[in-house]
PASE-760083 format. One record per residue (C-alpha): x, y, z; residue number from 1. Coordinates in Angstrom, 1 decimal. Layout:
      u      v      w num
      X      Y      Z NUM
...
end
This chain:
      u      v      w num
  -32.4  -19.5   -0.3   1
  -30.7  -16.3   -0.8   2
  -30.2  -13.3    1.2   3
  -29.4   -9.8    0.5   4
  -26.7   -7.7    1.8   5
  -27.2   -4.7    4.0   6
  -28.3   -1.9    1.8   7
  -29.3    0.2    4.8   8
  -25.9    0.2    6.5   9
  -23.9   -0.8    3.5  10
  -24.3    0.2   -0.1  11
  -21.7   -0.2   -2.7  12
  -22.3    1.6   -5.8  13
  -21.7    5.4   -6.2  14
  -19.0    7.2   -4.4  15
  -20.3   10.4   -5.9  16
  -21.8   13.4   -4.5  17
  -25.4   14.5   -4.2  18
  -27.2   17.8   -4.1  19
  -24.5   19.9   -5.6  20
  -21.8   18.9   -3.1  21
  -18.3   18.5   -4.5  22
  -15.7   16.7   -2.5  23
  -12.7   17.7   -4.6  24
  -10.7   20.4   -3.0  25
  -12.2   20.1    0.4  26
   -9.6   19.9    3.1  27
  -10.0   17.8    6.2  28
  -11.3   19.6    9.3  29
   -8.5   21.5   11.1  30
   -6.9   19.7   14.1  31
   -7.7   22.6   16.4  32
  -10.7   24.8   17.1  33
  -10.5   28.4   16.0  34
  -13.4   29.8   18.1  35
  -16.4   27.7   18.7  36
  -14.5   25.0   20.7  37
  -15.1   22.5   17.9  38
  -12.7   22.1   15.0  39
  -15.5   20.4   12.9  40
  -18.0   23.2   13.6  41
  -15.4   25.9   12.8  42
  -14.6   24.2    9.4  43
  -18.4   23.9    8.7  44
  -18.9   27.6    9.5  45
  -16.0   28.6    7.3  46
  -17.2   26.6    4.3  47
  -20.9   27.4    4.9  48
  -21.8   23.8    4.7  49
  -22.1   20.8    7.0  50
  -21.0   17.8    5.0  51
  -22.9   14.6    5.8  52
  -22.1   11.1    4.6  53
  -25.1    9.1    3.5  54
  -25.9    6.1    1.4  55
  -28.2    7.8   -1.2  56
  -29.7    4.4   -2.2  57
  -32.1    3.4    0.5  58
  -35.8    4.4    0.4  59
  -37.0    5.8    3.7  60
  -33.4    6.6    4.8  61
  -31.6    8.4    2.0  62
  -32.8    8.5   -1.6  63
  -33.3   11.4   -4.0  64
  -36.9   12.1   -5.0  65
  -38.0   12.9   -8.6  66
  -36.9   16.5   -8.0  67
  -33.5   15.5   -6.9  68
  -34.2   16.3   -3.3  69
  -32.6   13.9   -0.8  70
  -35.3   12.3    1.3  71
  -35.3    9.9    4.3  72
  -34.6    9.5    8.0  73
  -30.8    9.7    7.5  74
  -31.1   12.7    5.3  75
  -33.3   14.5    7.8  76
  -30.9   13.6   10.5  77
  -28.3   15.5    8.5  78
  -30.6   18.5    8.2  79
  -31.4   18.5   11.9  80
  -27.7   18.7   12.8  81
  -27.1   21.4   10.2  82
  -30.0   23.4   11.7  83
  -28.6   23.0   15.2  84
  -25.0   23.8   14.2  85
  -25.4   26.4   11.5  86
  -29.0   27.6   12.0  87
  -30.1   26.4    8.6  88
  -31.1   22.9    7.5  89
  -30.3   23.8    3.9  90
  -26.7   24.0    4.7  91
  -26.6   20.2    5.0  92
  -24.7   18.9    1.9  93
  -25.0   15.2    1.1  94
  -22.0   13.2    0.2  95
  -22.8    9.7   -1.1  96
  -20.5    7.1    0.5  97
  -20.1    3.4    0.0  98
  -19.7    0.5    2.4  99
  -16.0    0.6    1.7 100
  -15.3    4.3    1.9 101
  -17.8    5.6    4.5 102
  -15.4    5.3    7.5 103
  -12.4    6.7    5.7 104
  -14.5    9.6    4.4 105
  -15.2   10.6    8.1 106
  -11.7    9.8    9.3 107
  -10.2   12.1    6.7 108
  -12.5   15.0    7.2 109
  -14.2   14.6    3.8 110
  -17.5   14.6    5.8 111
  -18.3   16.1    9.2 112
  -20.6   13.2   10.3 113
  -21.9    9.9    9.0 114
  -25.6    9.3    8.9 115
  -25.7    6.1    6.9 116
  -27.6    3.5    8.9 117
  -24.4    2.2   10.4 118
  -24.5   -0.4   13.2 119
  -22.9    0.7   16.5 120
  -20.4   -2.0   17.5 121
  -17.5   -2.2   19.9 122
  -15.0   -2.9   17.2 123
  -16.0    0.1   15.1 124
  -16.0    2.5   18.0 125
  -12.8    1.0   19.4 126
  -10.7    0.7   16.3 127
  -11.7    3.4   13.8 128
  -11.1    6.6   15.8 129
  -14.8    7.3   15.4 130
  -17.7    7.3   17.9 131
  -21.5    7.0   17.8 132
  -23.4   10.1   19.0 133
  -26.9    8.6   19.0 134
  -29.0    5.8   17.6 135
  -31.6    7.1   15.1 136
  -33.0    3.6   14.3 137
  -33.1    0.4   16.4 138
  -33.0   -2.4   13.9 139
  -32.0   -6.0   13.5 140
  -30.9   -8.5   10.8 141
  -33.7  -10.2    9.0 142
  -34.5  -12.4    6.0 143
  -36.7  -11.8    3.0 144
  -37.9  -14.9    1.0 145
  -40.4  -15.6   -1.7 146
  -43.8  -16.7   -0.6 147
  -43.5  -19.6   -3.1 148
  -40.7  -21.1   -1.1 149
  -43.0  -21.9    1.7 150
  -40.4  -20.9    4.3 151
  -41.9  -19.8    7.7 152
  -38.8  -19.2    9.8 153
  -35.1  -18.8    9.5 154
  -34.5  -22.2   11.0 155
  -36.2  -23.7    7.9 156
  -33.3  -22.4    5.7 157
  -30.6  -25.0    6.3 158
  -28.6  -25.3    3.1 159
  -30.0  -22.0    1.7 160
  -28.1  -19.6   -0.5 161
  -28.3  -16.1    1.0 162
  -27.5  -12.8   -0.8 163
  -25.5  -10.5    1.5 164
  -23.1   -7.7    1.1 165
  -19.5   -8.7    2.0 166
  -17.7   -7.0    4.9 167
  -20.9   -6.0    6.7 168
  -22.2   -6.8   10.1 169
  -25.1   -8.6    8.4 170
  -22.6  -11.1    7.0 171
  -21.3  -11.7   10.5 172
  -24.8  -12.0   12.0 173
  -25.7  -14.7    9.5 174
  -22.5  -16.6   10.1 175
  -23.2  -16.5   13.9 176
  -26.8  -17.6   13.5 177
  -26.0  -20.6   11.4 178
  -23.1  -21.5   13.6 179
  -25.3  -21.4   16.7 180
  -28.0  -23.6   15.1 181
  -25.4  -26.0   13.5 182
  -26.8  -25.2   10.0 183
  -25.1  -24.5    6.7 184
  -25.7  -21.8    4.1 185
  -24.0  -20.6    1.0 186
  -23.4  -16.8    0.8 187
  -23.9  -15.0   -2.5 188
  -21.7  -11.9   -2.0 189
  -22.7   -8.8   -4.0 190
  -21.6   -5.3   -3.2 191
  -24.0   -3.2   -5.3 192
  -27.5   -2.7   -3.8 193
  -29.5   -2.7   -7.0 194
  -27.6   -5.8   -8.2 195
  -28.2   -7.7   -5.0 196
  -31.9   -6.9   -5.2 197
  -32.1   -8.1   -8.8 198
  -30.2  -11.3   -7.9 199
  -32.8  -12.1   -5.2 200
  -35.8  -11.3   -7.4 201
  -34.3  -13.4  -10.3 202
  -33.9  -16.4   -8.1 203
  -30.1  -16.4   -7.9 204
  -30.4  -16.7   -4.1 205
  -33.1  -18.1   -1.9 206
  -33.1  -15.3    0.7 207
  -32.1  -11.7    1.0 208
  -30.6  -10.6    4.3 209
  -29.9   -7.2    5.7 210
  -31.5   -4.9    8.2 211
  -35.1   -5.7    8.7 212
  -36.0   -2.1    8.0 213
  -34.3   -2.2    4.6 214
  -36.0   -5.4    3.8 215
  -39.4   -4.0    4.7 216
  -38.9   -0.9    2.5 217
  -37.6   -3.0   -0.4 218
  -40.7   -5.2   -0.2 219
  -42.9   -2.2    0.0 220
  -41.2   -0.8   -3.1 221
  -42.4   -3.8   -5.1 222
  -45.9   -2.5   -5.2 223
  -48.5   -5.1   -6.3 224
  -45.8   -7.8   -6.2 225
  -45.0   -7.1   -2.5 226
  -47.4   -9.9   -1.5 227
  -45.1  -12.4   -3.3 228
  -42.4  -11.7   -0.8 229
  -42.3  -12.6    2.9 230
  -40.3  -10.9    5.6 231
  -39.6  -13.7    8.1 232
  -40.4  -12.9   11.8 233
  -36.9  -13.8   12.9 234
  -34.6  -10.9   14.0 235
  -31.2  -12.6   14.5 236
  -29.1   -9.7   15.7 237
  -29.2   -6.3   17.4 238
  -28.5   -3.5   14.9 239
  -28.6   -0.1   16.6 240
  -28.1    2.2   13.6 241
  -26.3    5.3   14.7 242
  -24.8    8.6   13.6 243
  -21.0    8.7   13.7 244
  -18.5   11.5   14.3 245
  -14.7   11.7   14.7 246
  -13.2   11.1   18.1 247
  -11.3   14.1   19.6 248
  -13.9   16.8   18.9 249
  -16.0   16.6   22.0 250
  -17.9   19.8   21.3 251
  -19.1   18.5   17.9 252
  -20.1   15.2   19.5 253
  -22.1   17.2   22.0 254
  -23.9   19.1   19.3 255
  -24.9   16.0   17.4 256
  -26.0   14.1   20.5 257
  -28.1   16.9   21.9 258
  -29.8   17.6   18.5 259
  -31.4   14.2   18.9 260
  -32.2   14.8   22.6 261
  -34.0   18.0   21.5 262
  -36.2   16.2   19.0 263
  -37.2   13.6   21.6 264
  -38.0   16.3   24.2 265
  -40.1   18.1   21.6 266
  -42.1   15.0   20.9 267
  -42.6   14.4   24.6 268
  -43.9   18.0   25.0 269
  -46.1   17.8   21.9 270
  -44.0   20.5   20.1 271
  -44.2   20.1   16.3 272
  -42.8   21.8   13.2 273
  -46.2   23.4   12.7 274
  -46.9   24.6   16.3 275
  -43.4   25.4   17.7 276
  -44.0   29.1   17.4 277
  -47.0   28.9   19.7 278
  -44.8   27.5   22.5 279
  -42.5   30.6   22.5 280
  -44.7   32.1   25.2 281
  -44.8   28.9   27.3 282
  -44.2   29.1   31.0 283
  -43.1   25.5   31.3 284
  -39.4   25.7   32.4 285
  -38.4   22.6   30.3 286
  -39.9   24.1   27.2 287
  -38.4   27.5   27.8 288
  -34.9   25.9   28.2 289
  -35.5   23.7   25.1 290
  -36.4   26.6   22.9 291
  -33.7   28.9   24.2 292
  -36.0   31.3   26.1 293
  -34.0   30.9   29.3 294
  -30.9   29.1   30.5 295
  -27.7   28.8   28.5 296
  -28.2   25.4   26.7 297
  -27.0   26.8   23.3 298
  -24.0   28.5   24.9 299
  -22.9   25.3   26.5 300
  -22.8   23.7   23.1 301
  -21.2   26.7   21.3 302
  -24.3   27.2   19.1 303
  -27.2   29.6   18.8 304
  -29.4   29.7   22.0 305
  -32.4   28.7   19.9 306
  -30.6   25.8   18.3 307
  -33.4   23.4   19.2 308
  -36.0   25.8   17.8 309
  -34.2   25.8   14.5 310
  -34.1   22.0   14.5 311
  -37.8   21.6   15.2 312
  -38.8   24.3   12.7 313
  -36.7   22.6   10.0 314
  -37.5   18.9   10.5 315
  -40.0   18.6   13.3 316
  -39.8   16.3   16.4 317
  -38.5   12.8   16.3 318
  -41.9   11.3   15.7 319
  -42.6   13.6   12.7 320
  -39.3   12.6   11.2 321
  -40.3    8.9   11.5 322
  -43.8    9.5   10.2 323
  -42.6   11.4    7.2 324
  -40.0    8.9    6.1 325
  -40.6    5.4    7.7 326
  -44.4    5.1    8.2 327
  -45.1    5.3    4.4 328
  -42.9    2.2    4.1 329
  -45.3    0.2    6.2 330
  -42.9   -0.2    9.1 331
  -44.4    0.1   12.6 332
  -42.4    2.3   15.0 333
  -42.2   -0.2   17.8 334
  -39.1    0.1   19.9 335
  -38.1    3.2   18.0 336
  -40.9    5.1   19.8 337
  -40.1    7.5   22.6 338
  -39.9    6.0   26.1 339
  -43.3    7.4   27.2 340
  -44.9    5.2   24.5 341
  -43.0    2.1   25.2 342
  -39.9    2.7   23.0 343
  -36.2    3.0   23.6 344
  -35.8    6.7   22.6 345
  -35.1    8.5   25.9 346
  -33.5   11.9   26.2 347
  -31.4   13.1   29.2 348
  -32.7   16.2   30.9 349
  -32.0   19.4   29.0 350
  -31.0   21.6   31.9 351
end
């Protein structure tokens, strides 16, 4: 049986640029802050763009539509941060990165943040000089097989061939799973996302393994043939997919983190992209602080007092971002819901 490498967190093809963003000539962010308290924010303001590293290949997360507009949860995450930091979601410029160059792109200053379905791990945060500001998708490693194989569970796949992208946490999770269960498998290592998908469909491998969300969206993309594929119920690892920034720029970290918090609070309060203006006369202290009507939340971050208003107006609350990008893929929200609905998304108080 064959698996499939992580195309959510790891894609391998294009190292190009999307949406008119050109990397050449862009200098890394300065090592000091000129005025805002954030070197990264100062650089973004100077260039008039917030550069965001994405995959650009994953439906539901980051993939250009027929008009060339980048769509997906990761893409909207970039827009939300641009709206908070620069007051305009359109100032998010998408830089396509690969599994191999995504971290160096962030380390070198070629991008200001990485929103590429990347798993938060100790080794990545401890060794790379980078840190995770928030989790925008709680996921786990899964397996996709063909219905004709008759496989019902991962433990049925002793001796299977599994398609997986090399150098990913998916590869490590599979090795750990087979080691624990004293089983054997043969990895089919393929870097390119379309190639690994084609290998699975052609029968080159028995199973395809990556983040369960990516498997679900891939299965959904098969249309009428989706019923020929089975997403096994086993989730063999924790994969909190997060947004990364460089260490050493605490103010930028704060901006990215509190952008997510603002979207969660907006969902808790029933504030949406469509109705946010009607809340501008609210007497609820939490809402007034959120929307910049009182308090100094924006000043504390070094951004516009109405930064959260700009975020909500541009991309909506967290639930809207999910419904727009993930729900059409047939993936239930589950643990990605906000805490008041039984999920893990919980925002600290904005006060």
